[in-house]
C-alpha positions, 0 to 999 in steps of 0.5 A, spaced: 466 477 519 470 478 513 468 474 507 473 476 502 481 474 502 485 480 504 488 485 499 495 485 497 496 493 496 502 497 494 501 504 498 506 509 494 506 516 497 512 522 498 516 522 505 513 525 510 506 524 508 504 520 514 504 513 511 507 509 517 503 514 522 496 512 518 499 504 517 494 501 521 488 505 519 490 504 511 491 497 512 484 496 515 481 501 509 484 497 504 482 490 506 490 488 509 492 484 514 498 487 516 504 492 514 510 492 511 513 498 511 519 501 507 518 497 501 522 497 494 522 495 488 526 488 489 523 486 495 518 481 496 510 482 496 507 479 501 500 476 501 495 480 504 499 485 507 499 493 505 506 495 502 508 502 504 513 506 499 515 513 498 518 510 491 513 513 486 508 508 482 511 510 476 518 507 478 514 501 480 515 497 474 511 491 471 517 486 473 517 488 480 509 486 480 509 481 476 514 477 481 508 475 485 504 470 483 497 473 486 493 479 485 497 486 487 493 493 488 498 499 486 495 505 490 497 512 489 496 518 493 496 525 490 494 529 496 495 530 503 493 524 509 488 529 511 483 530 505 486 522 503 482 520 510 477 525 508 475 521 502 472 515 506 468 519 511 
């Protein structure tokens, strides 16, 4: 049983990395309740959701994050999907 609130995460990785393909697995491992695919700065940030984007982390401004009232975690993948998931094994 989950005792902590779901995380709100923006996950950035290059196009073709496998974000959508691995969305459910990513959401579960990052503590999110669901997925918002193709998120971009200016779009709403939804509590408890994993927001997938190919916008680089350096292009996601504080203004985009500050538009949300709760905590938001920004994660960026710097390796292949296979290597990223291998770190959790």
